[in-house]
N, C-alpha and C positions, 0 to 999 in steps of 0.2 A: 727397144733402144730409146734413150732419152733424146728429146729434141734439142738442137743447139740453143744456147741461152745468150741473149743480149743483156748484159749488166748495164742498165741504162743510167745508173747513178752509183758511182763508187769513188774510191780514192786510191792512191798509190801505196806502195809497201816499202818497208825497210829491208835492206839486204845485209846490213851489218849484223855480226853476231850479237845476240841479246843475252844478258844475264837472265836467269830464271825469274828474278824479281821484275826486270823490265818487260819480259814476255807477259807475265801475269798482269802487269799494269795496263796492257792493251786488251785484256779480256774483260774490260768494264768500261762503261761510259763515264765513270767518275774520274776526275783528275786528282782525287785525294788518295793517299796511301790506303790500300785496302785493309779493312779490319778483319776480313776472313779470306780464305784462299779463293780467288775468282774461278779456279777450276771446279770448285764445289758450287756450281750454279747450272741453270738450264743451258746457258751458253757453253760452259765448260763441258757438259755432257755432249753437246752437239759437236764440239771440236774433237773430243775423244772418240766419238762415234765415226765421224766421216774422214778425219785427217790421217790417222795412223796408217791405213792401208797404202796411202800415197807414198809413205816413207818406208814401206816394207814391214810394218807392224800389224798385228791383228786389231780389229775394232775394239774400242774400249780399253786400249793399253793404258796403264797408269800414267799420270801426269809426269812422274819422274822418268819412267821408261821412254815416254814420248820426247821429252826435252833432251834426254841423253842421246837418243837416236838422231834428233834434229841437229844437235851439236856435232855429232860424229860425221854426218853428211856434209855439214857446212851450210851456212844460211843461203848462199847462192844456189846450191843444188836443191836444197829443200824448197826454196821459193819456186824454182822452175818446175819441180814435181807437183807441188801443191796447186799452182795456177794452171798447169797443164791438165791436171785431173779434173778441174772444174768444168772443162768443156765449153768455154766461152766462144761465141762467134764474133763478139765485139764487146769492148768496154768503153763506157763514157765516163771520163774521170774529172771530178771536181778538183781543180788545181789550186783552190784556196788554202789548202793545207800543204806545207812543205817539209814537215818533220814529224816524227813520232818517237816517243821515249828518248828524246834528245838526239835522234839520228835522222839524217836526211832521207827523204823518200826518193825512190827511183823516178827519173824523168820519164816522159811519156814514151819515147822510143825504146828505152830500156825495159819499161813495163810491157810494152807490146812484144818485145823479143822474148821476155820471160814467160808471158802468157801464151805465146803462139797465136795471137789474135790481134786484129786492128784495134787501135785505141784512138778515141776522139776526145777533145777537150770540152768540158763544161765550165764556163767562165763564172766565177763567183763575183757577184756584183759589188759587194761591200769591199772586197779586196781591190778591185779596180779603183773605186772611189778613194780608198786610203792611199794607194800608190799615187794617185793624182794629187791628193792633198799634200803629200810629201814634196811635191814640186812647187807648192805654195802659189797657186794662181790667185788673183784678186777675187774677192767675194762676188763682185759684179760679173766676173768672167766665169764663175763656177759652172753654170748651167751649160754654156757652150763648150767649155773644156771637157766636161763630163760626157756630153754627147759625142764629141770627137774621140775621146779615149775609149768609150764603150763600143763605138762603131768599129774601131780598129781591132779590138779584142774579139768582137763577134764575127769578124770576117773569116776566121779559121775555126770557129767553134760549132758544135752541134746543138748547143743550148746554153742558156744562162741560168744561174741559180741565185736565189736570195736566202739569206739567213736572218730575215726580219724577225722571225720567232725568237732568236737569240738576242738580237740587238735591242729590241723593244717589246715585242709581242705582236701577235697578229691582229690585235684589237686597235687598229688605226683607222682614221677616216678614209673612205674610199676615193674621195675626189682628189684631183691634182692640186698641189699647193700652188699659190700664186707666186709671181716673179718676186715681188717685194719680200714675201715670206721666205722664199728660198735664199735670197741674198742675205737677209738678216741671219738666218740659220747657218749659212756658209761662213759668215764672218765669225760666228761663235766657234764653229767647228775648226776652222783654220787656225784659230788662236789657241786651241787646246793642244796639250802634249800629255801622253802620246796620242797620236791621231787614230782614235777608234770611233767609228761611226755608230752613234747610238741615237742621234737626234731624229725624232719621228718625222719631222718635216723633210729632212734630207733623205731619209730612208724611203719615204713615199715618192719623192721626186726621182730618186734613183730607180725605183721600181717602174714608175711610169715612163721614164726615159727608155728603159729596156723594152717595155711593151711597145712603145712607138717605133723603136729601131727594129724590133722583130717583125712588126706589122709591115714594115717597108721592104723586108727581104722576101725573095722568092727562091725556094719554098720557105714558108714561115717557120722559124725555129720556136720551140716551146720555152716557157719560163718555168723552171722548177722552183718549188718552195718547200723548205723544211717545215714540217708540222709534227706534232707529237713529241715524244720523249727524246732526251738528249743529255748532254752533260750538265753539271750544276750551274752553268752560266745561264740556263734556260729556266723560266718559271712555267711549270707545266700547264696550268690552267689557261695561260695566255697563248699556248701553242695549239689550241683546239682549232682544226681547220674550219669549223662552222663559223668562227669569228671572221673568216675571209669572205663570207657570203656577199656583203655589199660590194667588195672589190671585184669578186667574180662577176657580179651583174654589170659593173662598170666596164670591165674588160671585154665582155662578150661581143659588143659591136666591132671590136678591132679584129676579131678572128684569131687572136693569138692564143694557142693552147696553154693551159696552166696544169702543171703536174704536181700533185700533192704527194710529198715523199714521206714514207715511214708511218706517220699517222697515229700509231698506237699511243695511248689506249682509245683514241678517237677514230678508229678505222671505220666504224659504221657511219659516222658523220661524213667522212671522206667518200665512202661509197654512195651515200645519198647525193652528195654534190656531183659526183661523177654521173649519176643517173639523171639528175635534173638539168644539168648544163652540158650542152654538146662539146664545149671546149675544155672540160675538166676531166683529168685522168688521175689515177691514184696507184700507189703501190704500198706494200707493207715492208719493203726494204730490210733494214737491219733488224726489224722486229722478229722475223722468223728465226734468226739466230738466237736472239735473247729469250724467246719463249720456249725454245728447245722442243720438248715432246708435245707442246700445245700448238705447234705450228699449223697443223691441219685445221684446228678449231679456229684460230685467228684468221687464216686465209679464208675459211668458209664464212666467217662473219663479215669480212669485206665483200665477199661475193654474194651475200644476201641481197643487198640493194644494187650493187654496181654491175653494169653490163659487162659481159666477159670481154668485149672489145675495148674496154676502157681501163683495164688493169694490166700493169707492167711488172717486170721482174727486175730486182736490183739486190745487191748485197750490202752496199754502203761499207764494204770492207775498207779498213784503214790500218796501215802499219803492218799487220800480220797477214800473210797470204792465207793462213788458216781461215780467216774470216771470209775470204772470197770463196774458198772451196766449201766450207760449211754452209755459207749462205746459199750457194748454188744447189748443193745437195738437199738442204732443208726445203728449198723451193720445189725442186722436182719431187721430193718425197711427199710434201704436203699436197701438191696438185694430184699426184697419183692416188694417194690415200683418199682424198676428198672425192674425186670422181669415181673411185671404186665404191665408196659408200653410197654415192648417188645411184650407181648402177644396181647395187643390191636392193636399193629402195624402189627401183623401177623409175627413177627420175630422169635417167638418160641412158643412151646406148653406149657400147664400147667405142663406136665411131665418134659419137659426141665427145666422149672423154678424151680421145686422142686429139680431136680438133681443138678442144678447149686448151689442152696442154700446149699445143703448138702456138696458139694465139697468145697465151700469157707469157710463154718463154721467149718468143722471138717475133712473131708476126705483127703484134700490136706495136712494138717498138719500131719495126721496119717502116710501118705506115706512118706513125706519128713523127718520126725523125727523118722521113723521106730518104731512106736508104735504098740503094739500087739492089 
């Protein structure tokens, strides 16, 4: 029997009926029109392997048969079946995204009802800053207004998340920017249209403001950081989590945990950071979906350096509930396959394998996020 899974970083889903083209557009991290059928990918294979049985079809049903069955059931029923089959015990949802393929995403309560599991919010830092900027505070008041706005958002959240990797890259100075530097940068930002936060001074200030607020809370919530691959808005080599090492050192005295999300193809670097620094954790998130049949290998590479108690499970599912189910199934399959290989090699016992599976799927997240 599979252990319950806490999806500690994910997004909501669309319940509107999607055209086949819109569905396929959500099977890729690219925001460009696909030049080839996204079903013909490792992710497409994973979806066709794990999702058809939830809709009453055999594994590996063709894409056309799958989409026809999904349409016949209706998106709402398909969503309920797919999320229910994933077996989540909780989902932590990044609310920085509100639409997919031009359709609104389910709200948190609706997502919880569809999944049959509790849902908690992960606050996206850059979204808070941009909403604040829309109210146009004076540059001199930016820092205080940001602290107030973030504190209010954090009150009901399980964690915060930064997309620094997208907005600038992880190669930023580790130290806190000075007050004069922040005021000058805020003046430039507030004069810009549209209000998209890319200034590295304000991004650093935002991140340090979040760290300070998290450090003041009891229990202390983590700060999640996107690392590794993503959509074309990101420059991949600047998303290597190893670039965060000076920041990791600077944060350590605060006691605030840092969670490195996704990490691929730099997952070994993330695993090393998780081993070296007590406050650093990692996952391979959406990676396990996108590498398809190689999921066992990639998870094993993360677990080469990373302690088992520092690795978490997430799907990063977005838009399509298929990504949540496939992500959960890929995770369970990869853990089971990996520990089976270890047992055959004499590296662990069956009891060890079961304990590791529970740790990675749920127990580590319960401890890190202080869940009862």
